[in-house]
N, C-alpha and C positions, 0 to 999 in steps of 0.2 A: 466114196471110199477114201479119197484123198483127205477130205476134211476130218474123217475119223482117225486117220493116221496122224495128221497134224495134232489133233486134240490129244491123242495118246502120247505123242512125243512131249507135248507141253506138260502133261500130267507127270510123266517120268522125270522131266527136267525139274518140275516143282518139288517132287519128292527128293530129288538129289540135292536141291538147294536146301531143303529143310534138314536133310541129313548132314550136308556139308557145313551148315552154319555152326554145328556143334564143335567143329574144329577151330573156329575163329574165337578164341577165348578173349582176346583183347583187340577189339575192332580198331583198325588203323595202324596196328603194329604188324610187322612181317611175321607170318607164321611159316609158310613155305613158298617157294617161288617156281614158276613154270615158264617155259619158253617154247614157242611154236616157230617153225621155219618152213617156208614153202619149197625149200630145196634141201640140199644136203648140209649137214652140220660142218662139213669140210669146205664149203664155199667161203671165200674170204670174209664176206659181210657177216654170215652166220657164225663163222669161227670166232670173230672178234666179239660177237654177242655172247657166245659161250664162255669166252674168257671173263667177261663181266659177270656172268652167272656164277662162275666158280669163285670170283672174288666176293660176291654177295654171300655165297655159302660159307666162306671162311670167316667173313666179318661178323655175320649175324648168327652163325652156328645153326643154320636151318637146312632143311632138305631141299634140293633143287631137282627139277625134272625137265626133260625136253622131248619134243616130238618132231621128227623130220617129215618132209614131204606132205605137209598138211595144207591142202589147197582148196578143196570144195567146202561149201558152207556146212554140209553135214559133217565133214571131217573135223572142222573147227569146233562145232557143237560137241561132238563126241570127245574130242581131246580136252576141251574146257571142263566138261562134266567129270572126266577122269581126274583132272587136276584138282578140282574142288573136293572130290572124294579123298584125295591125298592131303587135304588141308592147305592147298595153295590159295593164297589171297592176293598175290601179285603176279600177273601174267604178262609176259612180253611177247609181242608178235613181230617177227623179224621181217616185216614186209608191209608196204602200203596197202596190200590187198586185204589185210585183216580189219581195216577200218570199219567197213559196213557191218561185218559180223560182230565185232566187238561192241559197236553202238547198239545193236539189237540185243546182245546178250547182257548188256550192262544193267538192264532192268530186271533180268532174271537172277542175276548175281550181284545185288547191290553192295555186298560186303567185299567184293573182289574189285581190285583196280586193274584196268587193262591199259597197257602201254604198247604203242606200235610206232612205226616210222614213216615219215614223209607222206602224210595224208591230211585230210581236212575234217574227218569225222571226229566229233568230241561229244562227251556227256559228262555228268558230274564225276563219274568214275572211269572216264576214258581220256587218255592223254596221247596226243600225237607229238612225237619229237622229230623235228625236221632239220635236215642238214641244208643250209643255204650254200649250195655248191657252185654258184655262179663264179665266185672269186677263185675257188680252187681250179675251175676250168680255165679262168683267165691266165693264171700263172703257169698252168700246164701249156697253154697256147703260146705264151711268151717263150717258154723253153723249147717247144717244138719249132717255132718260127726261127729261132736262132740256130738250132742244130741241123736243120734240113739243108743238104747240099743241092738238092734238085729243085728247091722251092715248091715242094709238094708234100703236104702232111695229111694224115688221115685220122678221122675219128669214127670208131665203130661203136654205135650207141644201142642200148637196149630199146629205148623209147624216145619219141620225138620231144616229149615234155621235159626231159631232164635239163635242169638249169645250167649244168656244166657245159652243155653244147654251145649255147650262145656265148658263154664266157670264153670258151676255147676259141671261137671265131674272133672275138674281140681281142684276145691276147695275141693271137697270131698276127692279126692286122696291125696291132700296136707295135709289135716287135719287128715285123717284116711285111710291109704292105704288098710286096710283090709275090708273096707266097700264096699258093692256091690251097684251099682247104677242101679235101674230099670227105664226103660223109655217107654213111650207110646205116640204115636202121634194121636191127634184127627183129624188133617187135616181140621180144621174149627175153626174159632174164637168163634162160638156160639153154638156148639153142646154139650150141657151140659150132655145129656144122655150118649153119648159115653165117655165123660170124667168121669162120675160116674161109668160106667162099668169098665174103666181102673183102677179107684180107688179101686173098690171091688176086682179085680183080684190081684192087688198089695198087698192089705191087706192080702189076702189068702196066699201070698208068704212071709209074714213076714215084709213088709215095715211098719216102725213106724214113719217116718218123710216124709212129702210130700211138694213138691214145684210145685204148679200148675201155669204154665206160659201161661195163656190165660185169658185175663181180663174179658171175659163174663162168664167164668165158675170158676174162681179162688175162689170167695166168697163161692160158693156152696161146693167146695172141702174142703176149710178151715173149714167151718161150720161142715161138716161131720166128719172131723178129730177131731175136738173139742168134738163132741158128742161121738166119739169112744175113747176118752181120750188118743189120741196120739198127735203128734206135726205136725205143718204145718208152712210154711213161706209164708207170704202174698205177693201179686204181684200187681204192679202199684200204689195202694194206701195203706196207713197204715191200715191194717185190724186187729189191736190189739183189736178193739172194739168188734169183734166177740167173742173173748175169750182172756182175758188178760193173762192167764197162758199158754194156748195151742198154741198161735201164738208166736213162738220164736222171730221173728222180721218180717219186710216186706221190700221188695226191691221197693222203691218208685220212680216213674218217675213223675217229676213235670211238667206235660204238660202245666198247667196253666201259669207257668213262661215263657215258650216258646211262648205262645200266646201273652203275654204282650211284650216280647222282639221283636217279629216279628212286632207287631203293632207300637212300638216305632221306629224301623228302617224304616218301610214303611213310616210313617208320616214324618220322617226326610230325606226321599229320599235315604236311605242307604241300603235298603233290596235288595240284589242281587239275580239273578236267579242262584242258585247253590245248591249243596248238602252240608249241614251244619251238623256237627257231634258234639254231646254233651255227656259228661260223668260226673263222680264225680267232676272233676276239675271245671266244670261250675256251680256247685251247682244246677243241675237239676235232679240229681240222688242221692239218699241217702238211708240209712237204717231207718226204722221206729222205733217205741217204742220196747224195749226189754221185753220179758216175765220175771217176777220175778224169774222164774225157771232157767234163764241164770245167772250164777254167775257174780257179778260185775267185778271181775278180768278178765273174758273172754270178757265182754262188752268193758272194757277199752282197752284190747289188740286189739279187732277188730277195734275200733275207731283209734287206733294208726296205724294199718296196712292201713286203708283207708287214713289217713293223709299222710303216706309215699307214697302211690300210687298217691295221688293228686300232690305231690311234684316231684316224680321221674318218674311217668308213668309206674313203674314196680310193678307187682303183687308179693306177697310173694314167689311164686315158681320161679320167674324170677330173684331174687336178688342173 
């Protein structure tokens, strides 16, 4: 029975492709654009992607579509099929989780280019855009190490594989070798309750600077830190608006710029199926606004270190 269902699904998909192809009048040029996110469009990472989507809409005068909370393989297939029916030939997946599904669907929809983030799956029409976040974690670690009064800082991470975690450890150790780094893994991008439990446990252990590296729970942690009159470092977006004084700075990933860049390359027939990596040098990662509690001399020093890194590729501990 399962085989018959799968065969039926493939038949439906094939018919949709044949129908959808009629929308793609000029192969390789943007017709319409779609975006999938596995959470809410209001999450910081997805929100910045949506900003990029809107800029594409305005620049190319096309229709744009998005679907929220698309997580299962079947949900991805259904959403992509709907996009194709709407004439979409450039699809963004706002998560590494879309890599495998996009690679499988790439042969079903050869005239559609799929773009997703922070993964390793590629095909002729599948591109992975990766943030090299080790350096941004390093500079966040420097800031945390300097600001802690208790010599205890904490990082609450979504997953163990995130490069910014190791960078944070190195940055703290470079700035303040005596400072202890506390860490807790949520193992989910969206589990705010577990993230808050980790926050409370770390607070009991004296942590007075937090770096929450999960876009769906970072704002909640930063807000709680501000209420507790300790410090935090924002993540993905500039979160200084939560608390001008208590947000030391933010490590900002300019996802919207990558949307626009991918759209331009696709429209010019230059978007390759590959893993593309971006860092401070590409102006898609930066630090946000500094708290007035951060001395101007330290702000200037950090900016100089970042400029040196952009020129040499070497972090301060590597020079």
